[in-house]
C-alpha positions as CSV (number, residue, x, y, z in Angstrom):
1,M,-11.2,7.8,3.3
2,A,-12.5,9.5,6.3
3,E,-14.8,12.0,8.6
4,R,-16.9,14.3,12.3
5,R,-19.3,16.5,14.4
6,K,-20.1,15.6,18.0
7,M,-19.1,12.0,17.2
8,P,-20.5,8.9,18.9
9,A,-18.2,7.1,21.2
10,A,-17.7,4.2,18.8
11,V,-16.7,6.6,16.1
12,I,-14.2,8.4,18.2
13,R,-12.6,5.1,19.2
14,W,-12.2,4.2,15.5
15,A,-10.7,7.5,14.6
16,A,-8.1,7.3,17.4
17,L,-7.2,3.7,16.4
18,V,-6.8,4.3,12.7
19,V,-4.6,7.4,13.1
20,A,-2.2,5.1,14.9
21,M,-2.4,2.2,12.4
22,I,-1.2,3.3,8.9
23,V,2.6,4.0,8.9
24,V,4.2,5.7,6.0
25,I,7.7,4.7,5.2
26,G,10.3,7.4,5.7
27,C,8.1,9.5,7.9
28,S,8.3,9.7,11.7
29,N,4.6,10.6,12.0
30,Q,1.9,7.9,11.8
31,L,-0.7,8.8,9.3
32,G,-4.2,7.4,8.7
33,P,-7.8,8.2,8.0
34,T,-10.2,9.5,10.6
35,V,-14.0,9.0,10.4
36,P,-16.8,10.7,8.5
37,P,-19.0,13.0,10.6
38,Q,-22.2,11.4,9.4
39,I,-21.7,7.8,10.4
40,D,-24.6,8.2,12.9
41,T,-27.5,10.5,12.7
42,D,-26.8,12.1,16.1
43,G,-26.6,15.9,15.5
44,A,-24.0,18.3,16.7
45,A,-22.3,21.5,15.7
46,S,-21.3,21.9,12.1
47,P,-17.9,23.1,10.9
48,T,-17.5,26.8,10.4
49,V,-18.3,27.7,6.8
50,T,-18.3,31.2,5.2
51,P,-19.6,31.4,1.6
52,T,-18.8,34.4,-0.5
53,D,-18.8,35.5,-4.1
54,S,-17.1,33.9,-7.1
55,P,-13.3,33.4,-6.7
56,N,-10.4,34.6,-8.8
57,N,-7.0,33.0,-9.5
58,P,-4.2,34.9,-7.8
59,L,-1.4,32.7,-9.0
60,E,1.0,33.4,-11.8
61,P,1.6,30.5,-14.2
62,Q,5.0,28.8,-14.1
63,G,6.5,26.3,-16.6
64,V,5.0,23.1,-18.0
65,Y,4.8,20.0,-15.7
66,V,5.9,16.9,-17.7
67,L,5.0,13.4,-16.5
68,G,6.0,10.1,-17.9
69,I,3.6,7.2,-18.3
70,F,4.0,3.7,-19.9
71,E,0.7,3.1,-21.7
72,D,-1.4,5.2,-24.0
73,L,-5.0,6.3,-23.1
74,T,-7.8,4.2,-24.3
75,T,-10.4,7.0,-23.9
76,T,-10.9,10.6,-22.8
77,N,-14.5,9.9,-21.9
78,Y,-15.0,9.9,-18.1
79,W,-18.2,7.9,-18.4
80,A,-16.3,5.2,-20.2
81,H,-13.3,5.4,-17.9
82,L,-15.5,4.5,-14.9
83,G,-18.0,2.3,-16.7
84,S,-16.1,0.3,-19.2
85,S,-13.9,-2.5,-18.0
86,A,-11.5,-2.0,-20.9
87,D,-11.2,1.8,-20.1
88,G,-10.8,1.6,-16.3
89,T,-7.0,1.6,-16.5
90,V,-4.7,3.4,-14.1
91,W,-3.1,5.2,-17.1
92,N,-6.5,6.7,-18.0
93,S,-6.9,7.6,-14.4
94,Y,-3.5,9.4,-14.3
95,V,-4.7,11.8,-17.0
96,L,-8.4,12.1,-16.3
97,S,-8.6,12.2,-12.5
98,G,-9.2,15.5,-10.9
99,S,-11.1,16.9,-13.9
100,Q,-14.6,16.4,-12.5
101,P,-15.8,17.8,-9.1
102,A,-17.3,15.8,-6.3
103,L,-19.2,16.7,-3.2
104,Y,-16.5,15.4,-0.8
105,A,-12.9,14.4,-0.9
106,Y,-10.1,13.1,1.3
107,S,-7.6,15.4,3.0
108,D,-4.0,15.1,2.0
109,Q,-1.9,12.5,3.9
110,R,-4.4,11.9,6.7
111,F,-7.5,10.9,4.5
112,D,-10.0,12.9,6.5
113,W,-13.4,13.1,4.9
114,V,-13.8,16.8,4.0
115,P,-16.1,19.0,1.9
116,S,-15.0,19.6,-1.6
117,L,-17.7,21.0,-3.8
118,A,-20.0,20.7,-0.8
119,R,-20.1,23.8,1.4
120,D,-20.6,21.8,4.6
121,F,-20.9,18.3,5.9
122,P,-24.3,16.8,5.0
123,T,-27.4,16.8,7.2
124,P,-28.0,13.6,9.2
125,L,-29.8,10.8,7.4
126,L,-33.5,11.2,8.0
127,E,-36.2,8.6,7.5
128,E,-39.1,10.3,5.6
129,A,-42.5,9.0,4.3
130,I,-43.4,10.8,1.0
131,N,-46.5,9.9,-1.0
132,G,-46.6,6.5,0.7
133,Q,-43.0,5.7,0.0
134,T,-40.3,5.6,2.7
135,Y,-37.0,7.2,2.0
136,W,-33.7,7.9,3.8
137,T,-32.7,11.4,2.9
138,T,-29.8,13.8,3.3
139,E,-29.2,17.4,2.2
140,V,-26.0,19.1,1.0
141,D,-25.3,22.7,0.2
142,L,-22.8,23.5,-2.6
143,K,-20.2,26.1,-2.6
144,P,-21.4,29.1,-4.6
145,G,-19.2,30.4,-7.4
146,T,-17.7,27.2,-8.7
147,R,-17.5,27.2,-12.5
148,W,-17.0,24.8,-15.4
149,T,-14.3,25.7,-17.9
150,D,-16.9,27.1,-20.3
151,G,-17.7,29.8,-17.6
152,S,-21.1,28.3,-16.5
153,A,-21.8,27.6,-12.9
154,V,-21.5,24.1,-11.4
155,T,-24.9,23.5,-9.8
156,S,-26.9,20.9,-8.0
157,E,-28.6,20.2,-11.3
158,D,-25.3,18.8,-12.6
159,F,-25.2,16.4,-9.7
160,V,-28.9,15.3,-10.2
161,F,-28.3,14.9,-13.9
162,T,-25.1,12.7,-13.4
163,L,-26.8,10.5,-10.8
164,Q,-30.0,10.0,-12.8
165,S,-28.1,9.3,-16.0
166,A,-26.0,6.6,-14.3
167,L,-29.3,5.1,-12.9
168,D,-31.2,5.3,-16.2
169,L,-28.4,3.7,-18.2
170,Q,-27.6,1.2,-15.4
171,L,-23.9,2.0,-15.5
172,T,-21.7,-0.6,-13.8
173,G,-18.0,-0.8,-13.2
174,N,-16.8,1.9,-10.9
175,W,-20.0,3.9,-11.4
176,N,-21.8,1.2,-9.4
177,S,-19.5,2.1,-6.4
178,S,-21.0,5.6,-6.2
179,V,-24.4,5.1,-7.9
180,N,-25.8,1.9,-6.5
181,P,-29.4,1.3,-7.8
182,E,-30.2,-1.0,-4.9
183,F,-30.0,1.9,-2.5
184,L,-30.3,5.1,-4.5
185,D,-33.7,6.3,-5.8
186,H,-33.1,9.8,-7.0
187,A,-31.8,13.3,-6.1
188,E,-33.5,16.7,-6.3
189,A,-32.0,20.2,-6.9
190,L,-33.9,22.3,-4.4
191,N,-32.1,25.3,-5.7
192,P,-28.9,25.8,-7.7
193,V,-26.7,25.3,-4.6
194,H,-28.9,23.0,-2.4
195,L,-29.3,19.3,-3.0
196,K,-31.4,16.5,-1.5
197,I,-30.6,12.8,-2.0
198,F,-33.2,10.1,-1.7
199,F,-32.2,6.5,-0.7
200,K,-34.6,3.6,-0.9
201,K,-33.2,2.1,2.3
202,K,-30.8,3.3,4.9
203,P,-27.3,3.5,3.2
204,G,-24.3,2.1,4.9
205,L,-20.8,3.7,4.9
206,A,-19.9,2.2,1.6
207,I,-23.0,3.5,-0.1
208,W,-23.2,7.2,1.1
209,Q,-20.0,8.4,2.8
210,F,-17.6,6.3,0.7
211,G,-19.8,6.1,-2.3
212,T,-22.3,8.7,-3.6
213,A,-20.4,11.4,-1.8
214,F,-17.5,10.9,-4.1
215,M,-19.4,10.5,-7.3
216,P,-17.8,12.5,-10.1
217,I,-20.1,15.2,-11.4
218,M,-20.5,15.8,-15.1
219,S,-21.6,19.0,-16.9
220,R,-25.4,18.7,-17.6
221,A,-25.3,21.3,-20.4
222,Y,-22.6,19.4,-22.3
223,W,-23.7,15.8,-21.7
224,K,-27.5,16.0,-21.7
225,P,-27.8,15.9,-25.6
226,V,-25.4,12.9,-25.6
227,I,-27.4,11.1,-22.9
228,E,-30.6,11.7,-24.8
229,Q,-29.2,10.3,-28.0
230,A,-27.8,7.3,-26.1
231,K,-31.3,6.5,-24.7
232,Q,-32.6,6.4,-28.2
233,Q,-30.4,3.4,-29.1
234,G,-31.6,-0.2,-29.1
235,S,-30.7,-2.3,-26.1
236,L,-29.3,-1.1,-22.8
237,S,-25.9,-2.3,-23.8
238,D,-26.2,-0.3,-27.1
239,Q,-27.1,2.8,-25.1
240,Q,-24.1,2.4,-22.8
241,Q,-21.7,1.8,-25.7
242,F,-23.1,4.9,-27.5
243,L,-22.3,7.0,-24.5
244,F,-18.8,5.4,-24.0
245,A,-18.0,5.9,-27.7
246,H,-18.6,9.7,-27.6
247,I,-15.4,11.7,-28.0
248,P,-15.8,14.6,-25.6
249,E,-14.2,17.4,-27.6
250,S,-14.3,20.8,-25.7
251,E,-16.0,19.2,-22.7
252,P,-16.3,21.6,-19.8
253,T,-14.4,20.4,-16.7
254,A,-13.8,21.9,-13.3
255,G,-10.4,20.7,-12.3
256,G,-7.1,22.6,-12.2
257,Y,-6.3,21.7,-15.8
258,K,-8.4,21.3,-18.9
259,F,-7.9,18.9,-21.7
260,K,-6.1,20.3,-24.8
261,K,-4.7,17.6,-27.0
262,W,-4.1,13.9,-27.3
263,E,-1.5,12.7,-29.8
264,K,-2.1,9.0,-29.7
265,G,0.9,6.9,-28.8
266,A,2.9,10.0,-28.0
267,F,1.5,12.4,-25.4
268,V,-1.5,14.1,-23.8
269,E,-1.5,17.8,-23.2
270,K,-3.6,19.9,-20.8
271,S,-3.6,23.6,-20.1
272,R,-4.1,25.5,-16.9
273,N,-7.7,26.4,-15.8
274,D,-7.4,30.0,-14.8
275,D,-10.8,29.9,-13.2
276,Y,-10.1,26.9,-11.0
277,Y,-12.2,27.5,-7.9
278,F,-9.7,26.3,-5.3
279,A,-6.7,28.1,-6.7
280,G,-5.0,30.1,-4.0
281,S,-6.8,28.3,-1.1
282,T,-4.8,27.3,1.9
283,V,-5.1,23.9,3.6
284,T,-3.8,23.5,7.2
285,Q,-3.7,20.3,9.2
286,F,-2.9,20.2,12.9
287,A,-1.3,17.7,15.2
288,N,-4.5,17.5,17.3
289,G,-6.4,16.2,14.2
290,A,-8.1,19.5,13.2
291,Y,-8.4,20.4,9.5
292,Q,-8.9,23.8,8.0
293,A,-9.3,24.9,4.4
294,S,-9.8,28.6,3.5
295,K,-9.6,31.2,0.7
296,N,-9.8,34.9,1.3
297,N,-13.4,36.2,0.8
298,V,-14.5,32.8,-0.7
299,F,-14.8,30.1,2.0
300,N,-13.5,29.0,5.4
301,I,-14.0,25.5,6.7
302,S,-12.8,24.1,10.0
303,A,-13.5,20.6,11.2
304,Y,-12.2,17.7,13.4
305,G,-11.5,19.9,16.4
306,E,-10.1,23.4,17.1
307,P,-7.6,24.5,14.4
308,T,-4.9,25.5,17.0
309,G,-1.5,24.2,18.1
310,E,1.2,22.4,16.1
311,K,0.7,22.4,12.3
312,T,1.6,19.2,10.5
313,L,0.9,20.3,7.0
314,V,0.3,23.7,5.3
315,Y,0.1,24.4,1.6
316,T,-1.5,26.7,-0.9
317,E,-3.5,25.1,-3.8
318,G,-2.4,25.8,-7.3
319,P,-2.3,25.0,-10.2
320,Y,1.1,26.6,-10.5
321,A,2.2,25.1,-13.8
322,G,0.9,26.7,-17.0
323,G,0.1,23.2,-18.3
324,T,0.9,19.5,-18.1
325,I,2.1,17.0,-20.6
326,H,1.8,13.2,-20.1
327,T,4.5,11.7,-22.3
328,I,4.1,8.0,-23.2
329,Y,7.2,5.7,-23.0
330,G,7.4,2.1,-24.1
331,N,9.2,0.9,-21.0
332,Q,10.8,1.8,-17.7
333,E,14.3,2.2,-19.2
334,A,13.2,4.8,-21.7
335,A,11.3,6.8,-19.0
336,V,14.2,6.7,-16.6
337,L,16.6,7.9,-19.3
338,A,14.2,10.7,-20.1
339,L,14.1,11.7,-16.4
340,K,17.9,11.6,-16.2
341,N,18.1,13.8,-19.3
342,G,15.6,16.3,-17.9
343,D,13.0,15.6,-20.6
344,I,10.4,14.8,-17.9
345,D,9.8,15.9,-14.4
346,F,8.1,12.9,-12.8
347,I,7.5,9.2,-13.6
348,L,4.0,7.9,-12.9
349,N,4.6,4.2,-12.2
350,P,2.3,1.8,-10.4
351,N,4.6,-1.1,-10.9
352,G,7.8,-0.1,-9.0
353,L,11.2,0.4,-10.6
354,Q,13.5,-2.5,-11.5
355,K,16.4,-2.9,-9.2
356,G,19.0,-1.7,-11.6
357,L,17.0,1.4,-12.5
358,Q,16.6,2.2,-8.8
359,D,20.4,2.3,-8.5
360,Q,20.7,4.6,-11.5
361,V,18.3,7.2,-10.2
362,R,19.6,7.1,-6.6
363,D,23.0,8.2,-7.9
364,D,21.7,11.3,-9.7
365,P,21.9,14.4,-7.5
366,G,19.1,16.1,-9.5
367,I,16.6,13.3,-8.9
368,G,14.6,12.8,-5.8
369,V,13.5,9.3,-4.7
370,V,10.6,8.7,-2.4
371,E,9.4,5.4,-1.0
372,N,5.9,4.9,0.5
373,V,3.7,2.0,1.6
374,S,1.5,0.8,-1.2
375,N,-2.3,0.3,-1.0
376,G,-2.5,-2.2,-3.7
377,F,-1.6,-5.7,-4.8
378,R,-0.9,-7.9,-7.8
379,Y,-2.9,-11.1,-8.2
380,L,-3.5,-14.2,-10.2
381,A,-7.2,-14.5,-11.2
382,F,-9.2,-17.5,-12.3
383,N,-12.0,-17.7,-14.9
384,F,-14.8,-19.5,-13.1
385,H,-16.6,-20.0,-16.4
386,Q,-14.0,-22.5,-17.4
387,A,-12.9,-25.9,-15.8
388,P,-10.9,-26.6,-13.8
389,M,-10.6,-23.0,-12.6
390,D,-14.0,-23.3,-11.0
391,N,-12.8,-26.1,-8.7
392,K,-11.7,-24.9,-5.3
393,A,-9.2,-27.7,-4.8
394,F,-7.5,-26.8,-8.1
395,R,-7.2,-23.1,-7.0
396,Q,-5.8,-24.1,-3.7
397,A,-3.3,-26.5,-5.4
398,V,-2.2,-23.6,-7.6
399,A,-1.8,-21.3,-4.6
400,T,0.2,-24.0,-2.8
401,L,2.7,-24.4,-5.6
402,I,3.5,-20.7,-5.8
403,D,6.5,-19.9,-3.6
404,K,6.0,-16.2,-3.1
405,E,8.8,-15.8,-0.6
406,F,11.3,-17.4,-2.9
407,L,10.3,-15.2,-5.8
408,T,10.2,-11.9,-3.9
409,S,13.4,-12.4,-1.8
410,T,15.7,-14.5,-4.1
411,V,14.6,-14.0,-7.7
412,L,13.4,-10.4,-7.4
413,Q,16.0,-9.4,-4.8
414,G,13.6,-7.9,-2.3
415,V,11.9,-5.3,-4.5
416,A,8.5,-7.0,-3.9
417,I,6.7,-8.2,-0.8
418,P,4.6,-11.4,-0.6
419,V,0.9,-10.9,0.2
420,Y,-1.8,-13.3,1.2
421,T,-4.9,-11.2,1.7
422,T,-7.0,-8.7,-0.3
423,V,-6.5,-5.8,2.1
424,P,-2.8,-4.7,2.2
425,Q,-1.0,-4.5,5.5
426,G,-0.4,-0.8,4.9
427,N,-4.2,-0.2,5.4
428,G,-3.8,-1.1,9.0
429,F,-7.2,-0.7,10.5
430,W,-8.8,-3.0,7.9
431,Y,-6.0,-5.5,7.5
432,N,-6.6,-9.0,8.8
433,A,-3.2,-10.7,9.6
434,D,-4.9,-14.0,10.5
435,V,-6.1,-15.1,7.1
436,P,-5.2,-18.6,5.8
437,M,-1.8,-18.3,4.2
438,I,-1.9,-21.3,1.8
439,G,1.6,-22.5,1.0
440,K,3.5,-20.2,3.2
441,G,6.7,-21.7,4.7
442,L,6.5,-25.0,2.8
443,T,9.4,-26.7,1.2
444,R,9.3,-27.6,-2.5
445,T,8.6,-31.3,-1.6
446,Q,5.8,-30.2,0.8
447,R,4.3,-28.0,-1.9
448,V,4.1,-30.8,-4.4
449,D,2.9,-33.3,-1.9
450,Q,0.1,-31.0,-0.6
451,S,-1.0,-29.9,-4.1
452,V,-1.2,-33.6,-5.2
453,R,-3.2,-34.5,-2.1
454,L,-5.6,-31.6,-2.7
455,L,-6.2,-32.6,-6.3
456,K,-6.6,-36.4,-5.6
457,E,-9.1,-35.7,-2.8
458,A,-11.1,-33.7,-5.2
459,G,-11.2,-36.5,-7.8
460,F,-8.3,-35.5,-10.1
461,T,-6.1,-38.3,-11.4
462,W,-2.8,-38.7,-13.3
463,E,-1.5,-41.1,-15.9
464,I,1.9,-40.4,-14.3
465,E,1.7,-38.9,-10.8
466,P,4.4,-36.2,-10.0
467,R,7.1,-37.0,-7.4
468,V,9.9,-34.8,-6.0
469,S,13.4,-36.2,-5.3
470,G,14.2,-37.3,-1.8
471,D,16.4,-34.2,-1.2
472,G,13.7,-31.9,-2.7
473,N,16.0,-30.4,-5.2
474,F,14.4,-31.6,-8.4
475,M,11.3,-33.3,-9.8
476,E,12.1,-37.0,-9.9
477,T,8.9,-37.6,-12.0
478,E,6.9,-34.8,-13.6
479,G,3.1,-35.2,-13.7
480,E,1.5,-36.3,-17.0
481,G,-2.0,-36.9,-18.1
482,L,-3.9,-34.9,-15.5
483,R,-7.6,-35.6,-15.6
484,M,-10.5,-33.7,-14.0
485,P,-13.0,-35.3,-11.7
486,N,-15.3,-35.9,-14.8
487,G,-12.6,-37.9,-16.4
488,E,-11.7,-35.3,-19.1
489,L,-8.1,-34.3,-19.6
490,V,-7.2,-30.9,-18.2
491,P,-6.9,-28.7,-21.3
492,E,-3.9,-26.6,-22.2
493,L,-4.3,-23.5,-20.1
494,E,-3.0,-20.0,-20.5
495,I,-1.9,-17.3,-18.0
496,L,-2.0,-13.8,-19.4
497,A,0.5,-11.5,-17.8
498,P,2.2,-8.2,-18.7
499,S,5.5,-8.4,-20.6
500,A,8.9,-7.9,-19.0
501,G,9.3,-4.5,-20.6
502,Y,6.1,-3.3,-18.9
503,D,6.4,-5.1,-15.6
504,P,9.3,-7.5,-15.0
505,L,7.8,-8.5,-11.6
506,R,4.5,-9.9,-12.9
507,S,6.2,-11.4,-15.9
508,T,8.7,-13.2,-13.6
509,F,5.8,-14.6,-11.5
510,A,4.0,-15.8,-14.6
511,I,7.1,-17.7,-15.9
512,W,7.7,-19.4,-12.6
513,I,4.0,-20.3,-12.1
514,E,4.1,-21.9,-15.5
515,R,7.1,-23.9,-14.5
516,W,5.7,-25.1,-11.1
517,L,2.3,-26.0,-12.5
518,N,3.8,-27.9,-15.4
519,E,6.0,-29.9,-13.0
520,V,2.8,-31.4,-11.4
521,G,1.1,-32.0,-14.7
522,I,-1.0,-28.9,-15.0
523,P,-0.5,-28.0,-18.6
524,V,-0.2,-24.2,-18.7
525,K,1.7,-21.5,-20.7
526,A,2.5,-18.0,-19.7
527,K,1.5,-15.5,-22.4
528,L,3.3,-12.2,-21.8
529,T,1.6,-9.4,-23.7
530,G,0.5,-5.8,-23.5
531,F,-1.4,-4.4,-20.6
532,N,-4.2,-3.0,-22.6
533,I,-4.5,-6.3,-24.6
534,I,-5.0,-8.2,-21.3
535,V,-7.7,-5.7,-20.1
536,E,-9.5,-6.1,-23.4
537,T,-9.2,-9.9,-23.5
538,I,-10.6,-10.5,-20.0
539,S,-13.8,-8.7,-20.9
540,D,-14.8,-11.9,-22.8
541,P,-15.3,-14.9,-20.4
542,E,-14.6,-17.3,-23.3
543,A,-11.2,-15.8,-24.1
544,F,-9.1,-16.5,-21.1
545,D,-8.2,-19.0,-18.3
546,M,-6.1,-17.1,-15.8
547,Y,-4.5,-13.7,-15.8
548,I,-2.1,-11.6,-13.6
549,L,-3.0,-8.0,-13.1
550,G,-3.0,-5.6,-10.1
551,W,-5.3,-3.2,-8.3
552,A,-4.7,0.2,-6.8
553,L,-7.2,0.3,-3.9
554,T,-9.3,2.7,-1.8
555,V,-8.8,3.0,1.9
556,Y,-12.3,1.9,2.8
557,P,-12.4,-1.7,1.4
558,D,-15.8,-1.7,-0.2
559,Y,-13.9,-2.9,-3.3
560,L,-14.2,-6.4,-1.8
561,E,-17.9,-6.2,-2.8
562,A,-17.2,-4.7,-6.2
563,F,-14.5,-7.3,-7.1
564,F,-16.2,-10.5,-5.9
565,H,-20.0,-10.1,-5.6
566,S,-21.8,-12.2,-8.2
567,R,-23.9,-9.2,-9.3
568,H,-20.7,-7.7,-10.9
569,T,-20.0,-10.6,-13.3
570,D,-21.8,-8.9,-16.2
571,E,-20.0,-7.5,-19.2
572,E,-18.8,-4.3,-17.6
573,G,-18.6,-5.4,-13.9
574,L,-15.3,-5.7,-12.1
575,N,-15.7,-9.4,-11.2
576,R,-14.1,-10.4,-14.5
577,G,-13.5,-14.0,-13.4
578,G,-17.2,-14.7,-12.8
579,Y,-16.8,-15.6,-9.1
580,S,-20.1,-16.5,-7.5
581,N,-20.6,-17.7,-3.9
582,P,-23.9,-17.0,-2.1
583,E,-22.2,-17.0,1.3
584,F,-19.7,-14.4,0.3
585,D,-22.5,-12.4,-1.4
586,S,-24.3,-12.2,1.9
587,L,-21.2,-10.8,3.6
588,A,-20.8,-8.3,0.9
589,D,-24.4,-7.2,1.0
590,A,-24.1,-6.7,4.8
591,L,-21.0,-4.5,4.3
592,L,-22.9,-2.2,1.9
593,E,-25.7,-1.7,4.5
594,E,-23.5,-1.4,7.6
595,T,-23.4,2.0,9.3
596,D,-21.3,1.1,12.3
597,L,-17.5,1.1,11.8
598,D,-16.7,-1.6,14.3
599,E,-19.2,-4.0,12.7
600,A,-17.9,-3.0,9.2
601,R,-14.4,-3.9,10.3
602,R,-15.6,-7.3,11.6
603,L,-17.3,-8.0,8.2
604,V,-14.2,-7.0,6.3
605,F,-12.1,-9.3,8.4
606,E,-14.5,-12.2,7.8
607,M,-14.5,-11.4,4.0
608,Q,-10.7,-11.5,3.9
609,Q,-10.8,-14.9,5.7
610,F,-13.3,-16.2,3.2
611,L,-11.5,-15.0,0.1
612,A,-8.1,-16.3,1.3
613,D,-9.6,-19.8,1.5
614,D,-11.9,-19.8,-1.5
615,L,-9.4,-18.0,-3.7
616,P,-11.1,-16.2,-6.6
617,Y,-7.7,-14.5,-6.6
618,V,-4.3,-15.8,-5.5
619,V,-3.0,-12.5,-4.1
620,L,0.7,-12.5,-5.0
621,F,2.7,-9.5,-3.9
622,T,2.9,-5.8,-3.5
623,T,5.7,-3.3,-3.8
624,P,6.7,-0.3,-1.9
625,I,5.8,2.7,-4.0
626,L,9.2,4.0,-5.2
627,E,8.8,7.3,-7.0
628,T,11.3,9.5,-8.8
629,Y,11.2,13.1,-9.9
630,R,13.4,16.0,-10.8
631,S,14.0,17.5,-7.4
632,D,16.1,20.2,-9.0
633,R,12.9,21.4,-10.8
634,L,9.9,20.4,-8.6
635,E,8.9,21.0,-5.0
636,F,6.0,19.1,-3.4
637,P,4.1,20.2,-0.2
638,Y,4.7,16.7,1.1
639,T,6.0,13.3,-0.2
640,A,5.1,10.9,2.6
641,V,1.7,9.4,2.0
642,L,0.0,6.0,1.7
643,D,0.2,4.8,-1.9
644,G,2.6,7.6,-2.8
645,I,2.5,10.9,-4.6
646,Q,1.1,9.2,-7.7
647,D,-2.1,8.3,-5.9
648,Q,-2.6,12.0,-5.3
649,N,-2.4,12.4,-9.2
650,G,1.2,13.4,-8.8
651,L,0.0,16.4,-6.6
652,T,-0.6,18.0,-10.0
653,T,-2.2,21.2,-8.8
654,M,0.2,21.6,-5.8
655,V,3.6,21.1,-7.4
656,L,5.8,24.1,-7.5
657,I,8.2,24.4,-10.5
658,K,11.4,26.0,-9.6
């Protein structure tokens, strides 16, 4: 996530630092985000922008781009995808992402903050008094000529409608990341391509540059009748559920492809949008940090310096394929076999390939293999609504017993990397290497002894206390009859985790965690089940104890607020475990309001320290993103990028089919 104009000195320092921090595996260049131009309100020269008439699509369609996925969709409704915890899956994102426009976006590879639907960078934030009310405002011009797939123009009214609908229905989940009611008041369409946004108080980076600026924009003409019907329902929850339940048949979108067909359990088909606004546009990035995007007689944008000198990336936007098909496979083995047989072109896989499957694809001359640093992690989460998960000593004891290094290096043979903090190391500028690393480097004897000490000091007792053999090789005595500080027996607990067919890494962790916890008398069973089942189950705080899932993350780590602030513990919030700590909430609130990057970084470091000790999650591991595709059929403009090609939605509109 990133951004510029005449930039303040602090901003320039940050930009220079971050570019040197994120290293992409397999690439000699160091890549990373730069900084938004509107971090401060100091004015300076704007990028060069030349608007013109409506575009056309100069590209001839090629074949069909076929991608393999491992789970079916749960919805095609974008409101639900962002607002419902059960529908916010990576599999829905693979299919739905890119269909709705946004004012701003990230540049490829470098993550510069650049105009997308916006014609320019926004005006500086301005404090205004209007009718006795004080607002912070900013204005944005839209590119003229952008169109929905029904042929109508994308206008500022669509933005205003989307933002106001999210506010009126109090949408949570990922909507709250871009439409935060504590800051946003409203927006106004000054004309069809000129927009003004009103904030109740000065928005920090997380709220404006990394929030509202990325809000997906929905078609007002299509969705207005649905929203009006939703508002006529009973409670606010009823209104939200009515909206989420709507099946958006023939919905206008503005991406490179438009939805065509969903055969449940089998595939999703999309067809090429021949009126895609950006088709035929050229993006050029330069070694000096400059960025340029242009399309003949349509637009020309230059930012982040003079677009001269060595070019590090040049590509022409598609879509090139005549359509896409996302085919659903039950497991990795079936998808790899389909790839080897030429039935699919690319495997979308957030979990990483099993070791044996990696060897299979590397031996095939028609298959390309790309490895990149991941911006994500897998984690064990606790339900704070249930005892003893609400006890810090219990959580620390569990973390102490989990030998991440043993599992990742010995059991999983190096395909996973142990992690101890909520910002992955690959996100270099924001990563804090000095967090508490509970359990790291301890022997089995030390792990048991320390976990027993933690529990005893917190008031837990055993009928039979656990003890490791003198050589540390086995449990001399396994714990029995563990009682909580209130004297009640610890109940039989359950860890929900994906099955081995879906993700052998998380299932392996679950099985070993079950074993280690049982050895010290914590009665727990690992329940390996379907991914979508887990996501649905954890929406009910009475239905689970612990679970193992994973997150794909944004570069700017405002997700720390979304995952762990107590305001997000409601039915559709992302804080599914119900974690609530006033001290952490204060840090998270400060991050949302912070406009200075150096101070934001300090807050993120402190939040990582806090979470690594208080442990709403035990962060377990990450994996390098290993991606496979038919190199004899596909050609990408680049393959080296933080979080891999899949995080760029498989570079769907840029892939060339040979």
